mmJSON file of the N, C-alpha and C atoms, coordinates in Angstrom:
{"data_MODEL":{"atom_site":{
"group_PDB":["ATOM","ATOM","ATOM","ATOM","ATOM","ATOM","ATOM","ATOM","ATOM","ATOM","ATOM","ATOM","ATOM","ATOM","ATOM","ATOM","ATOM","ATOM","ATOM","ATOM","ATOM","ATOM","ATOM","ATOM","ATOM","ATOM","ATOM","ATOM","ATOM","ATOM","ATOM","ATOM","ATOM","ATOM","ATOM","ATOM","ATOM","ATOM","ATOM","ATOM","ATOM","ATOM","ATOM","ATOM","ATOM","ATOM","ATOM","ATOM","ATOM","ATOM","ATOM","ATOM","ATOM","ATOM","ATOM","ATOM","ATOM","ATOM","ATOM","ATOM","ATOM","ATOM","ATOM","ATOM","ATOM","ATOM","ATOM","ATOM","ATOM","ATOM","ATOM","ATOM","ATOM","ATOM","ATOM","ATOM","ATOM","ATOM","ATOM","ATOM","ATOM","ATOM","ATOM","ATOM","ATOM","ATOM","ATOM","ATOM","ATOM","ATOM","ATOM","ATOM","ATOM","ATOM","ATOM","ATOM","ATOM","ATOM","ATOM","ATOM","ATOM","ATOM","ATOM","ATOM","ATOM","ATOM","ATOM","ATOM","ATOM","ATOM","ATOM","ATOM","ATOM","ATOM","ATOM","ATOM","ATOM","ATOM","ATOM","ATOM","ATOM","ATOM","ATOM","ATOM","ATOM","ATOM","ATOM","ATOM","ATOM","ATOM","ATOM","ATOM","ATOM","ATOM","ATOM","ATOM","ATOM","ATOM","ATOM","ATOM","ATOM","ATOM","ATOM","ATOM","ATOM","ATOM","ATOM","ATOM","ATOM","ATOM","ATOM","ATOM","ATOM","ATOM","ATOM","ATOM","ATOM","ATOM","ATOM","ATOM","ATOM","ATOM","ATOM","ATOM","ATOM","ATOM","ATOM","ATOM","ATOM","ATOM","ATOM","ATOM","ATOM","ATOM","ATOM","ATOM","ATOM","ATOM","ATOM","ATOM","ATOM","ATOM","ATOM","ATOM","ATOM","ATOM","ATOM","ATOM","ATOM","ATOM","ATOM","ATOM","ATOM","ATOM","ATOM","ATOM","ATOM","ATOM","ATOM","ATOM","ATOM","ATOM","ATOM","ATOM","ATOM","ATOM","ATOM","ATOM","ATOM","ATOM","ATOM","ATOM","ATOM","ATOM","ATOM","ATOM","ATOM","ATOM","ATOM","ATOM","ATOM","ATOM","ATOM","ATOM","ATOM","ATOM","ATOM","ATOM","ATOM","ATOM","ATOM","ATOM","ATOM","ATOM","ATOM","ATOM","ATOM","ATOM","ATOM","ATOM"],
"id":[1,2,3,4,5,6,7,8,9,10,11,12,13,14,15,16,17,18,19,20,21,22,23,24,25,26,27,28,29,30,31,32,33,34,35,36,37,38,39,40,41,42,43,44,45,46,47,48,49,50,51,52,53,54,55,56,57,58,59,60,61,62,63,64,65,66,67,68,69,70,71,72,73,74,75,76,77,78,79,80,81,82,83,84,85,86,87,88,89,90,91,92,93,94,95,96,97,98,99,100,101,102,103,104,105,106,107,108,109,110,111,112,113,114,115,116,117,118,119,120,121,122,123,124,125,126,127,128,129,130,131,132,133,134,135,136,137,138,139,140,141,142,143,144,145,146,147,148,149,150,151,152,153,154,155,156,157,158,159,160,161,162,163,164,165,166,167,168,169,170,171,172,173,174,175,176,177,178,179,180,181,182,183,184,185,186,187,188,189,190,191,192,193,194,195,196,197,198,199,200,201,202,203,204,205,206,207,208,209,210,211,212,213,214,215,216,217,218,219,220,221,222,223,224,225,226,227,228,229,230,231,232,233,234,235,236,237,238,239,240],
"type_symbol":["N","C","C","N","C","C","N","C","C","N","C","C","N","C","C","N","C","C","N","C","C","N","C","C","N","C","C","N","C","C","N","C","C","N","C","C","N","C","C","N","C","C","N","C","C","N","C","C","N","C","C","N","C","C","N","C","C","N","C","C","N","C","C","N","C","C","N","C","C","N","C","C","N","C","C","N","C","C","N","C","C","N","C","C","N","C","C","N","C","C","N","C","C","N","C","C","N","C","C","N","C","C","N","C","C","N","C","C","N","C","C","N","C","C","N","C","C","N","C","C","N","C","C","N","C","C","N","C","C","N","C","C","N","C","C","N","C","C","N","C","C","N","C","C","N","C","C","N","C","C","N","C","C","N","C","C","N","C","C","N","C","C","N","C","C","N","C","C","N","C","C","N","C","C","N","C","C","N","C","C","N","C","C","N","C","C","N","C","C","N","C","C","N","C","C","N","C","C","N","C","C","N","C","C","N","C","C","N","C","C","N","C","C","N","C","C","N","C","C","N","C","C","N","C","C","N","C","C","N","C","C","N","C","C","N","C","C","N","C","C"],
"label_atom_id":["N","CA","C","N","CA","C","N","CA","C","N","CA","C","N","CA","C","N","CA","C","N","CA","C","N","CA","C","N","CA","C","N","CA","C","N","CA","C","N","CA","C","N","CA","C","N","CA","C","N","CA","C","N","CA","C","N","CA","C","N","CA","C","N","CA","C","N","CA","C","N","CA","C","N","CA","C","N","CA","C","N","CA","C","N","CA","C","N","CA","C","N","CA","C","N","CA","C","N","CA","C","N","CA","C","N","CA","C","N","CA","C","N","CA","C","N","CA","C","N","CA","C","N","CA","C","N","CA","C","N","CA","C","N","CA","C","N","CA","C","N","CA","C","N","CA","C","N","CA","C","N","CA","C","N","CA","C","N","CA","C","N","CA","C","N","CA","C","N","CA","C","N","CA","C","N","CA","C","N","CA","C","N","CA","C","N","CA","C","N","CA","C","N","CA","C","N","CA","C","N","CA","C","N","CA","C","N","CA","C","N","CA","C","N","CA","C","N","CA","C","N","CA","C","N","CA","C","N","CA","C","N","CA","C","N","CA","C","N","CA","C","N","CA","C","N","CA","C","N","CA","C","N","CA","C","N","CA","C","N","CA","C","N","CA","C","N","CA","C","N","CA","C","N","CA","C","N","CA","C"],
"label_alt_id":[null,null,null,null,null,null,null,null,null,null,null,null,null,null,null,null,null,null,null,null,null,null,null,null,null,null,null,null,null,null,null,null,null,null,null,null,null,null,null,null,null,null,null,null,null,null,null,null,null,null,null,null,null,null,null,null,null,null,null,null,null,null,null,null,null,null,null,null,null,null,null,null,null,null,null,null,null,null,null,null,null,null,null,null,null,null,null,null,null,null,null,null,null,null,null,null,null,null,null,null,null,null,null,null,null,null,null,null,null,null,null,null,null,null,null,null,null,null,null,null,null,null,null,null,null,null,null,null,null,null,null,null,null,null,null,null,null,null,null,null,null,null,null,null,null,null,null,null,null,null,null,null,null,null,null,null,null,null,null,null,null,null,null,null,null,null,null,null,null,null,null,null,null,null,null,null,null,null,null,null,null,null,null,null,null,null,null,null,null,null,null,null,null,null,null,null,null,null,null,null,null,null,null,null,null,null,null,null,null,null,null,null,null,null,null,null,null,null,null,null,null,null,null,null,null,null,null,null,null,null,null,null,null,null,null,null,null,null,null,null],
"label_comp_id":["MET","MET","MET","ALA","ALA","ALA","VAL","VAL","VAL","ASN","ASN","ASN","ILE","ILE","ILE","TYR","TYR","TYR","GLN","GLN","GLN","MET","MET","MET","CYS","CYS","CYS","GLY","GLY","GLY","CYS","CYS","CYS","GLY","GLY","GLY","ASN","ASN","ASN","PRO","PRO","PRO","ILE","ILE","ILE","GLU","GLU","GLU","GLN","GLN","GLN","GLY","GLY","GLY","ARG","ARG","ARG","ILE","ILE","ILE","GLU","GLU","GLU","LEU","LEU","LEU","ASP","ASP","ASP","LEU","LEU","LEU","LYS","LYS","LYS","CYS","CYS","CYS","CYS","CYS","CYS","ALA","ALA","ALA","SER","SER","SER","CYS","CYS","CYS","ALA","ALA","ALA","HIS","HIS","HIS","GLN","GLN","GLN","PHE","PHE","PHE","LYS","LYS","LYS","THR","THR","THR","PRO","PRO","PRO","ARG","ARG","ARG","LYS","LYS","LYS","MET","MET","MET","GLY","GLY","GLY","ARG","ARG","ARG","MET","MET","MET","VAL","VAL","VAL","TYR","TYR","TYR","TYR","TYR","TYR","HIS","HIS","HIS","LYS","LYS","LYS","THR","THR","THR","GLY","GLY","GLY","GLY","GLY","GLY","GLU","GLU","GLU","ILE","ILE","ILE","GLU","GLU","GLU","ILE","ILE","ILE","MET","MET","MET","SER","SER","SER","SER","SER","SER","GLN","GLN","GLN","SER","SER","SER","TYR","TYR","TYR","SER","SER","SER","GLU","GLU","GLU","ASN","ASN","ASN","LYS","LYS","LYS","LYS","LYS","LYS","TYR","TYR","TYR","PHE","PHE","PHE","THR","THR","THR","ARG","ARG","ARG","LYS","LYS","LYS","ALA","ALA","ALA","ASN","ASN","ASN","ARG","ARG","ARG","SER","SER","SER","ILE","ILE","ILE","LEU","LEU","LEU","LYS","LYS","LYS","GLN","GLN","GLN","VAL","VAL","VAL"],
"label_asym_id":["A","A","A","A","A","A","A","A","A","A","A","A","A","A","A","A","A","A","A","A","A","A","A","A","A","A","A","A","A","A","A","A","A","A","A","A","A","A","A","A","A","A","A","A","A","A","A","A","A","A","A","A","A","A","A","A","A","A","A","A","A","A","A","A","A","A","A","A","A","A","A","A","A","A","A","A","A","A","A","A","A","A","A","A","A","A","A","A","A","A","A","A","A","A","A","A","A","A","A","A","A","A","A","A","A","A","A","A","A","A","A","A","A","A","A","A","A","A","A","A","A","A","A","A","A","A","A","A","A","A","A","A","A","A","A","A","A","A","A","A","A","A","A","A","A","A","A","A","A","A","A","A","A","A","A","A","A","A","A","A","A","A","A","A","A","A","A","A","A","A","A","A","A","A","A","A","A","A","A","A","A","A","A","A","A","A","A","A","A","A","A","A","A","A","A","A","A","A","A","A","A","A","A","A","A","A","A","A","A","A","A","A","A","A","A","A","A","A","A","A","A","A","A","A","A","A","A","A","A","A","A","A","A","A","A","A","A","A","A","A"],
"label_entity_id":["1","1","1","1","1","1","1","1","1","1","1","1","1","1","1","1","1","1","1","1","1","1","1","1","1","1","1","1","1","1","1","1","1","1","1","1","1","1","1","1","1","1","1","1","1","1","1","1","1","1","1","1","1","1","1","1","1","1","1","1","1","1","1","1","1","1","1","1","1","1","1","1","1","1","1","1","1","1","1","1","1","1","1","1","1","1","1","1","1","1","1","1","1","1","1","1","1","1","1","1","1","1","1","1","1","1","1","1","1","1","1","1","1","1","1","1","1","1","1","1","1","1","1","1","1","1","1","1","1","1","1","1","1","1","1","1","1","1","1","1","1","1","1","1","1","1","1","1","1","1","1","1","1","1","1","1","1","1","1","1","1","1","1","1","1","1","1","1","1","1","1","1","1","1","1","1","1","1","1","1","1","1","1","1","1","1","1","1","1","1","1","1","1","1","1","1","1","1","1","1","1","1","1","1","1","1","1","1","1","1","1","1","1","1","1","1","1","1","1","1","1","1","1","1","1","1","1","1","1","1","1","1","1","1","1","1","1","1","1","1"],
"label_seq_id":[1,1,1,2,2,2,3,3,3,4,4,4,5,5,5,6,6,6,7,7,7,8,8,8,9,9,9,10,10,10,11,11,11,12,12,12,13,13,13,14,14,14,15,15,15,16,16,16,17,17,17,18,18,18,19,19,19,20,20,20,21,21,21,22,22,22,23,23,23,24,24,24,25,25,25,26,26,26,27,27,27,28,28,28,29,29,29,30,30,30,31,31,31,32,32,32,33,33,33,34,34,34,35,35,35,36,36,36,37,37,37,38,38,38,39,39,39,40,40,40,41,41,41,42,42,42,43,43,43,44,44,44,45,45,45,46,46,46,47,47,47,48,48,48,49,49,49,50,50,50,51,51,51,52,52,52,53,53,53,54,54,54,55,55,55,56,56,56,57,57,57,58,58,58,59,59,59,60,60,60,61,61,61,62,62,62,63,63,63,64,64,64,65,65,65,66,66,66,67,67,67,68,68,68,69,69,69,70,70,70,71,71,71,72,72,72,73,73,73,74,74,74,75,75,75,76,76,76,77,77,77,78,78,78,79,79,79,80,80,80],
"pdbx_PDB_ins_code":[null,null,null,null,null,null,null,null,null,null,null,null,null,null,null,null,null,null,null,null,null,null,null,null,null,null,null,null,null,null,null,null,null,null,null,null,null,null,null,null,null,null,null,null,null,null,null,null,null,null,null,null,null,null,null,null,null,null,null,null,null,null,null,null,null,null,null,null,null,null,null,null,null,null,null,null,null,null,null,null,null,null,null,null,null,null,null,null,null,null,null,null,null,null,null,null,null,null,null,null,null,null,null,null,null,null,null,null,null,null,null,null,null,null,null,null,null,null,null,null,null,null,null,null,null,null,null,null,null,null,null,null,null,null,null,null,null,null,null,null,null,null,null,null,null,null,null,null,null,null,null,null,null,null,null,null,null,null,null,null,null,null,null,null,null,null,null,null,null,null,null,null,null,null,null,null,null,null,null,null,null,null,null,null,null,null,null,null,null,null,null,null,null,null,null,null,null,null,null,null,null,null,null,null,null,null,null,null,null,null,null,null,null,null,null,null,null,null,null,null,null,null,null,null,null,null,null,null,null,null,null,null,null,null,null,null,null,null,null,null],
"Cartn_x":[40.054,39.888,38.551,37.675,36.364,36.469,35.847,35.858,34.432,34.219,32.903,32.757,31.757,31.498,30.296,30.482,29.389,29.025,27.794,27.278,26.26,26.248,25.365,24.152,23.023,21.774,21.773,20.84,20.72,20.35,19.735,19.339,20.498,21.591,22.742,22.898,21.938,22.018,22.749,23.468,24.107,23.062,23.316,22.434,22.79,21.789,22.0,22.676,23.444,24.221,23.323,22.199,21.274,20.723,20.475,19.977,21.067,22.322,23.437,23.58,23.434,23.553,22.445,21.284,20.181,20.251,21.311,21.565,20.484,20.035,19.09,19.862,19.365,20.123,19.69,18.737,18.316,18.155,18.186,18.061,16.606,16.373,15.037,14.059,14.511,13.587,13.123,14.006,13.601,12.716,12.97,12.184,10.743,10.495,9.129,8.372,9.069,8.41,7.797,8.387,7.89,6.678,5.687,4.478,4.576,5.382,5.526,4.433,3.891,2.86,3.46,2.722,3.2,2.902,3.679,3.45,2.304,1.514,0.392,0.6,-0.1,0.035,-1.224,-1.268,-2.391,-1.871,-2.599,-2.236,-2.83,-2.003,-2.423,-2.199,-3.223,-3.132,-3.286,-2.179,-2.238,-2.701,-2.634,-3.076,-3.642,-4.027,-4.622,-3.638,-2.384,-1.38,-0.312,0.458,1.608,1.237,0.561,0.218,1.434,1.336,2.398,1.851,2.74,2.351,2.68,1.685,1.881,1.997,3.119,3.374,3.159,2.425,2.124,2.048,2.001,1.901,0.497,0.362,-0.944,-1.953,-1.495,-2.395,-2.912,-2.038,-2.447,-3.387,-3.124,-3.984,-5.389,-5.487,-6.812,-7.575,-6.879,-7.546,-8.081,-7.406,-7.776,-8.427,-8.754,-9.303,-10.638,-11.406,-12.702,-12.548,-11.394,-11.159,-10.655,-10.163,-9.571,-10.589,-11.611,-12.547,-13.739,-14.277,-15.43,-16.708,-17.643,-18.937,-20.01,-19.775,-20.751,-20.314,-21.039,-20.689,-19.338,-18.625,-17.314,-17.413,-18.501,-18.651,-20.003,-20.055,-21.306,-22.257,-21.729,-22.563,-23.418,-23.027,-23.836,-25.11,-25.123,-26.285,-27.381,-27.086,-28.061,-29.055],
"Cartn_y":[14.174,15.554,15.712,16.558,16.794,17.883,17.615,18.567,19.04,20.332,20.902,21.144,20.524,20.705,21.621,22.732,23.669,23.629,23.299,23.376,24.5,25.215,26.362,26.015,26.543,26.394,27.411,27.283,28.235,29.633,29.746,31.05,31.757,31.04,31.647,31.25,30.566,30.099,28.758,28.482,27.167,26.083,24.898,23.757,23.148,22.811,22.258,20.889,20.536,19.304,18.061,18.056,16.926,16.727,17.814,17.722,17.243,17.592,17.108,15.602,15.108,13.673,12.884,13.493,12.844,13.069,13.712,13.986,14.872,15.87,16.857,18.058,18.659,19.689,21.118,21.346,22.716,22.899,24.15,24.45,24.276,24.32,24.084,25.178,26.419,27.497,27.364,26.924,26.707,25.471,24.445,23.214,23.459,24.374,24.643,25.526,26.167,27.014,26.195,25.048,24.224,23.433,23.323,22.563,21.202,20.33,18.995,18.091,17.214,16.302,15.297,14.997,14.08,12.641,11.749,10.323,9.884,8.942,8.413,6.911,6.324,4.893,4.278,2.961,2.227,0.902,0.332,-0.964,-2.061,-3.049,-4.193,-5.441,-6.261,-7.504,-8.671,-9.356,-10.512,-11.757,-11.724,-12.812,-12.177,-12.971,-12.423,-11.573,-11.898,-11.163,-10.63,-9.712,-9.216,-8.309,-7.223,-6.276,-5.546,-5.037,-4.267,-2.904,-1.958,-0.62,-0.478,-0.128,0.123,1.636,2.095,3.523,3.879,4.969,5.389,6.907,7.434,8.883,9.337,10.609,11.125,11.045,11.175,11.072,9.636,8.67,7.271,6.904,7.429,7.159,7.706,8.932,9.529,8.834,8.323,7.613,6.257,5.604,4.26,4.201,5.337,5.368,4.634,4.621,3.94,2.433,1.876,0.454,0.152,1.156,0.951,1.048,1.859,2.119,1.169,0.817,-0.067,0.735,0.143,0.788,0.17,-1.047,-1.744,-1.662,-2.361,-2.4,-3.082,-2.654,-3.231,-4.541,-4.757,-5.95,-6.586,-7.888,-8.592,-8.365,-8.042,-7.83,-6.581,-5.623,-4.42,-4.69,-5.784,-6.098,-6.803,-7.266,-8.007,-7.068],
"Cartn_z":[9.036,8.636,7.91,8.418,7.824,6.763,5.655,4.553,4.334,4.368,4.113,2.621,2.036,0.619,0.485,-0.171,-0.393,-1.862,-2.117,-3.472,-3.495,-4.568,-4.679,-5.527,-5.106,-5.851,-6.994,-7.901,-9.004,-8.533,-7.364,-6.836,-6.13,-5.876,-5.207,-3.759,-3.182,-1.801,-1.753,-0.656,-0.543,-0.263,-0.797,-0.573,0.772,1.574,2.901,2.804,3.84,3.833,3.715,4.398,4.315,2.914,2.209,0.842,-0.103,0.185,-0.629,-0.465,0.771,1.027,0.33,0.156,-0.552,-2.055,-2.523,-3.935,-4.552,-3.784,-4.295,-4.815,-5.863,-6.58,-6.312,-5.389,-5.111,-3.605,-3.159,-1.733,-1.29,0.006,0.552,0.142,0.071,-0.297,-1.751,-2.628,-4.027,-4.15,-3.345,-3.427,-3.023,-2.083,-1.639,-2.63,-3.547,-4.531,-5.66,-5.978,-7.07,-6.609,-7.431,-7.129,-7.824,-7.272,-7.848,-7.298,-8.125,-7.622,-6.647,-5.604,-4.575,-4.969,-4.411,-4.603,-3.697,-4.153,-3.39,-3.243,-2.305,-2.111,-1.547,-1.603,-1.038,-0.517,0.434,0.992,0.12,-0.204,-1.0,-0.167,-0.028,0.738,-0.24,-0.527,-1.409,-0.666,0.654,1.508,2.771,3.741,4.954,5.746,5.706,6.47,5.534,6.03,5.269,4.121,4.412,3.371,2.839,1.623,0.984,0.586,0.449,0.014,-1.465,-2.249,-3.669,-3.853,-4.332,-4.502,-5.969,-6.197,-7.559,-7.627,-8.811,-8.978,-8.584,-8.296,-7.882,-9.029,-10.255,-11.405,-11.55,-11.416,-11.502,-10.36,-9.165,-8.015,-8.243,-8.744,-8.941,-10.064,-11.08,-12.163,-11.708,-10.773,-10.347,-8.976,-8.382,-7.034,-6.941,-8.01,-7.982,-7.781,-8.114,-7.91,-6.499,-5.773,-4.452,-3.33,-3.491,-2.397,-2.479,-1.316,-1.255,-1.457,-2.143,-2.341,-1.454,-0.983,-0.148,1.31,2.163,3.581,3.769,4.783,5.063,5.82,6.524,7.339,7.059,7.088,6.885,8.05,9.23,10.41,10.284,9.473,9.304,8.494,7.768,6.933,7.731,8.95,9.751,10.394],
"occupancy":[1.0,1.0,1.0,1.0,1.0,1.0,1.0,1.0,1.0,1.0,1.0,1.0,1.0,1.0,1.0,1.0,1.0,1.0,1.0,1.0,1.0,1.0,1.0,1.0,1.0,1.0,1.0,1.0,1.0,1.0,1.0,1.0,1.0,1.0,1.0,1.0,1.0,1.0,1.0,1.0,1.0,1.0,1.0,1.0,1.0,1.0,1.0,1.0,1.0,1.0,1.0,1.0,1.0,1.0,1.0,1.0,1.0,1.0,1.0,1.0,1.0,1.0,1.0,1.0,1.0,1.0,1.0,1.0,1.0,1.0,1.0,1.0,1.0,1.0,1.0,1.0,1.0,1.0,1.0,1.0,1.0,1.0,1.0,1.0,1.0,1.0,1.0,1.0,1.0,1.0,1.0,1.0,1.0,1.0,1.0,1.0,1.0,1.0,1.0,1.0,1.0,1.0,1.0,1.0,1.0,1.0,1.0,1.0,1.0,1.0,1.0,1.0,1.0,1.0,1.0,1.0,1.0,1.0,1.0,1.0,1.0,1.0,1.0,1.0,1.0,1.0,1.0,1.0,1.0,1.0,1.0,1.0,1.0,1.0,1.0,1.0,1.0,1.0,1.0,1.0,1.0,1.0,1.0,1.0,1.0,1.0,1.0,1.0,1.0,1.0,1.0,1.0,1.0,1.0,1.0,1.0,1.0,1.0,1.0,1.0,1.0,1.0,1.0,1.0,1.0,1.0,1.0,1.0,1.0,1.0,1.0,1.0,1.0,1.0,1.0,1.0,1.0,1.0,1.0,1.0,1.0,1.0,1.0,1.0,1.0,1.0,1.0,1.0,1.0,1.0,1.0,1.0,1.0,1.0,1.0,1.0,1.0,1.0,1.0,1.0,1.0,1.0,1.0,1.0,1.0,1.0,1.0,1.0,1.0,1.0,1.0,1.0,1.0,1.0,1.0,1.0,1.0,1.0,1.0,1.0,1.0,1.0,1.0,1.0,1.0,1.0,1.0,1.0,1.0,1.0,1.0,1.0,1.0,1.0,1.0,1.0,1.0,1.0,1.0,1.0],
"B_iso_or_equiv":[0.0,0.0,0.0,0.0,0.0,0.0,0.0,0.0,0.0,0.0,0.0,0.0,0.0,0.0,0.0,0.0,0.0,0.0,0.0,0.0,0.0,0.0,0.0,0.0,0.0,0.0,0.0,0.0,0.0,0.0,0.0,0.0,0.0,0.0,0.0,0.0,0.0,0.0,0.0,0.0,0.0,0.0,0.0,0.0,0.0,0.0,0.0,0.0,0.0,0.0,0.0,0.0,0.0,0.0,0.0,0.0,0.0,0.0,0.0,0.0,0.0,0.0,0.0,0.0,0.0,0.0,0.0,0.0,0.0,0.0,0.0,0.0,0.0,0.0,0.0,0.0,0.0,0.0,0.0,0.0,0.0,0.0,0.0,0.0,0.0,0.0,0.0,0.0,0.0,0.0,0.0,0.0,0.0,0.0,0.0,0.0,0.0,0.0,0.0,0.0,0.0,0.0,0.0,0.0,0.0,0.0,0.0,0.0,0.0,0.0,0.0,0.0,0.0,0.0,0.0,0.0,0.0,0.0,0.0,0.0,0.0,0.0,0.0,0.0,0.0,0.0,0.0,0.0,0.0,0.0,0.0,0.0,0.0,0.0,0.0,0.0,0.0,0.0,0.0,0.0,0.0,0.0,0.0,0.0,0.0,0.0,0.0,0.0,0.0,0.0,0.0,0.0,0.0,0.0,0.0,0.0,0.0,0.0,0.0,0.0,0.0,0.0,0.0,0.0,0.0,0.0,0.0,0.0,0.0,0.0,0.0,0.0,0.0,0.0,0.0,0.0,0.0,0.0,0.0,0.0,0.0,0.0,0.0,0.0,0.0,0.0,0.0,0.0,0.0,0.0,0.0,0.0,0.0,0.0,0.0,0.0,0.0,0.0,0.0,0.0,0.0,0.0,0.0,0.0,0.0,0.0,0.0,0.0,0.0,0.0,0.0,0.0,0.0,0.0,0.0,0.0,0.0,0.0,0.0,0.0,0.0,0.0,0.0,0.0,0.0,0.0,0.0,0.0,0.0,0.0,0.0,0.0,0.0,0.0,0.0,0.0,0.0,0.0,0.0,0.0],
"pdbx_formal_charge":[null,null,null,null,null,null,null,null,null,null,null,null,null,null,null,null,null,null,null,null,null,null,null,null,null,null,null,null,null,null,null,null,null,null,null,null,null,null,null,null,null,null,null,null,null,null,null,null,null,null,null,null,null,null,null,null,null,null,null,null,null,null,null,null,null,null,null,null,null,null,null,null,null,null,null,null,null,null,null,null,null,null,null,null,null,null,null,null,null,null,null,null,null,null,null,null,null,null,null,null,null,null,null,null,null,null,null,null,null,null,null,null,null,null,null,null,null,null,null,null,null,null,null,null,null,null,null,null,null,null,null,null,null,null,null,null,null,null,null,null,null,null,null,null,null,null,null,null,null,null,null,null,null,null,null,null,null,null,null,null,null,null,null,null,null,null,null,null,null,null,null,null,null,null,null,null,null,null,null,null,null,null,null,null,null,null,null,null,null,null,null,null,null,null,null,null,null,null,null,null,null,null,null,null,null,null,null,null,null,null,null,null,null,null,null,null,null,null,null,null,null,null,null,null,null,null,null,null,null,null,null,null,null,null,null,null,null,null,null,null],
"auth_seq_id":[1,1,1,2,2,2,3,3,3,4,4,4,5,5,5,6,6,6,7,7,7,8,8,8,9,9,9,10,10,10,11,11,11,12,12,12,13,13,13,14,14,14,15,15,15,16,16,16,17,17,17,18,18,18,19,19,19,20,20,20,21,21,21,22,22,22,23,23,23,24,24,24,25,25,25,26,26,26,27,27,27,28,28,28,29,29,29,30,30,30,31,31,31,32,32,32,33,33,33,34,34,34,35,35,35,36,36,36,37,37,37,38,38,38,39,39,39,40,40,40,41,41,41,42,42,42,43,43,43,44,44,44,45,45,45,46,46,46,47,47,47,48,48,48,49,49,49,50,50,50,51,51,51,52,52,52,53,53,53,54,54,54,55,55,55,56,56,56,57,57,57,58,58,58,59,59,59,60,60,60,61,61,61,62,62,62,63,63,63,64,64,64,65,65,65,66,66,66,67,67,67,68,68,68,69,69,69,70,70,70,71,71,71,72,72,72,73,73,73,74,74,74,75,75,75,76,76,76,77,77,77,78,78,78,79,79,79,80,80,80],
"auth_comp_id":["MET","MET","MET","ALA","ALA","ALA","VAL","VAL","VAL","ASN","ASN","ASN","ILE","ILE","ILE","TYR","TYR","TYR","GLN","GLN","GLN","MET","MET","MET","CYS","CYS","CYS","GLY","GLY","GLY","CYS","CYS","CYS","GLY","GLY","GLY","ASN","ASN","ASN","PRO","PRO","PRO","ILE","ILE","ILE","GLU","GLU","GLU","GLN","GLN","GLN","GLY","GLY","GLY","ARG","ARG","ARG","ILE","ILE","ILE","GLU","GLU","GLU","LEU","LEU","LEU","ASP","ASP","ASP","LEU","LEU","LEU","LYS","LYS","LYS","CYS","CYS","CYS","CYS","CYS","CYS","ALA","ALA","ALA","SER","SER","SER","CYS","CYS","CYS","ALA","ALA","ALA","HIS","HIS","HIS","GLN","GLN","GLN","PHE","PHE","PHE","LYS","LYS","LYS","THR","THR","THR","PRO","PRO","PRO","ARG","ARG","ARG","LYS","LYS","LYS","MET","MET","MET","GLY","GLY","GLY","ARG","ARG","ARG","MET","MET","MET","VAL","VAL","VAL","TYR","TYR","TYR","TYR","TYR","TYR","HIS","HIS","HIS","LYS","LYS","LYS","THR","THR","THR","GLY","GLY","GLY","GLY","GLY","GLY","GLU","GLU","GLU","ILE","ILE","ILE","GLU","GLU","GLU","ILE","ILE","ILE","MET","MET","MET","SER","SER","SER","SER","SER","SER","GLN","GLN","GLN","SER","SER","SER","TYR","TYR","TYR","SER","SER","SER","GLU","GLU","GLU","ASN","ASN","ASN","LYS","LYS","LYS","LYS","LYS","LYS","TYR","TYR","TYR","PHE","PHE","PHE","THR","THR","THR","ARG","ARG","ARG","LYS","LYS","LYS","ALA","ALA","ALA","ASN","ASN","ASN","ARG","ARG","ARG","SER","SER","SER","ILE","ILE","ILE","LEU","LEU","LEU","LYS","LYS","LYS","GLN","GLN","GLN","VAL","VAL","VAL"],
"auth_asym_id":["A","A","A","A","A","A","A","A","A","A","A","A","A","A","A","A","A","A","A","A","A","A","A","A","A","A","A","A","A","A","A","A","A","A","A","A","A","A","A","A","A","A","A","A","A","A","A","A","A","A","A","A","A","A","A","A","A","A","A","A","A","A","A","A","A","A","A","A","A","A","A","A","A","A","A","A","A","A","A","A","A","A","A","A","A","A","A","A","A","A","A","A","A","A","A","A","A","A","A","A","A","A","A","A","A","A","A","A","A","A","A","A","A","A","A","A","A","A","A","A","A","A","A","A","A","A","A","A","A","A","A","A","A","A","A","A","A","A","A","A","A","A","A","A","A","A","A","A","A","A","A","A","A","A","A","A","A","A","A","A","A","A","A","A","A","A","A","A","A","A","A","A","A","A","A","A","A","A","A","A","A","A","A","A","A","A","A","A","A","A","A","A","A","A","A","A","A","A","A","A","A","A","A","A","A","A","A","A","A","A","A","A","A","A","A","A","A","A","A","A","A","A","A","A","A","A","A","A","A","A","A","A","A","A","A","A","A","A","A","A"],
"auth_atom_id":["N","CA","C","N","CA","C","N","CA","C","N","CA","C","N","CA","C","N","CA","C","N","CA","C","N","CA","C","N","CA","C","N","CA","C","N","CA","C","N","CA","C","N","CA","C","N","CA","C","N","CA","C","N","CA","C","N","CA","C","N","CA","C","N","CA","C","N","CA","C","N","CA","C","N","CA","C","N","CA","C","N","CA","C","N","CA","C","N","CA","C","N","CA","C","N","CA","C","N","CA","C","N","CA","C","N","CA","C","N","CA","C","N","CA","C","N","CA","C","N","CA","C","N","CA","C","N","CA","C","N","CA","C","N","CA","C","N","CA","C","N","CA","C","N","CA","C","N","CA","C","N","CA","C","N","CA","C","N","CA","C","N","CA","C","N","CA","C","N","CA","C","N","CA","C","N","CA","C","N","CA","C","N","CA","C","N","CA","C","N","CA","C","N","CA","C","N","CA","C","N","CA","C","N","CA","C","N","CA","C","N","CA","C","N","CA","C","N","CA","C","N","CA","C","N","CA","C","N","CA","C","N","CA","C","N","CA","C","N","CA","C","N","CA","C","N","CA","C","N","CA","C","N","CA","C","N","CA","C","N","CA","C","N","CA","C","N","CA","C","N","CA","C","N","CA","C","N","CA","C"],
"pdbx_PDB_model_num":[1,1,1,1,1,1,1,1,1,1,1,1,1,1,1,1,1,1,1,1,1,1,1,1,1,1,1,1,1,1,1,1,1,1,1,1,1,1,1,1,1,1,1,1,1,1,1,1,1,1,1,1,1,1,1,1,1,1,1,1,1,1,1,1,1,1,1,1,1,1,1,1,1,1,1,1,1,1,1,1,1,1,1,1,1,1,1,1,1,1,1,1,1,1,1,1,1,1,1,1,1,1,1,1,1,1,1,1,1,1,1,1,1,1,1,1,1,1,1,1,1,1,1,1,1,1,1,1,1,1,1,1,1,1,1,1,1,1,1,1,1,1,1,1,1,1,1,1,1,1,1,1,1,1,1,1,1,1,1,1,1,1,1,1,1,1,1,1,1,1,1,1,1,1,1,1,1,1,1,1,1,1,1,1,1,1,1,1,1,1,1,1,1,1,1,1,1,1,1,1,1,1,1,1,1,1,1,1,1,1,1,1,1,1,1,1,1,1,1,1,1,1,1,1,1,1,1,1,1,1,1,1,1,1,1,1,1,1,1,1]
}}}
């Protein structure tokens, strides 16, 4: 027996089922109104293979971006 669970947002609209499963507390229309900062990430290679993604806040990313980007040539062949 399937049970439909309806949760209401603060605006009075029902919250979509997918958002309920993700444990979100507001409807899609309210979520698009808020200007929340997005998460940013970068690839980190601790060895030659098997890179990992480092996830950080957008503020932390912008503060440390100067350490992530290369300032010199990417390849030694460009210097020849």
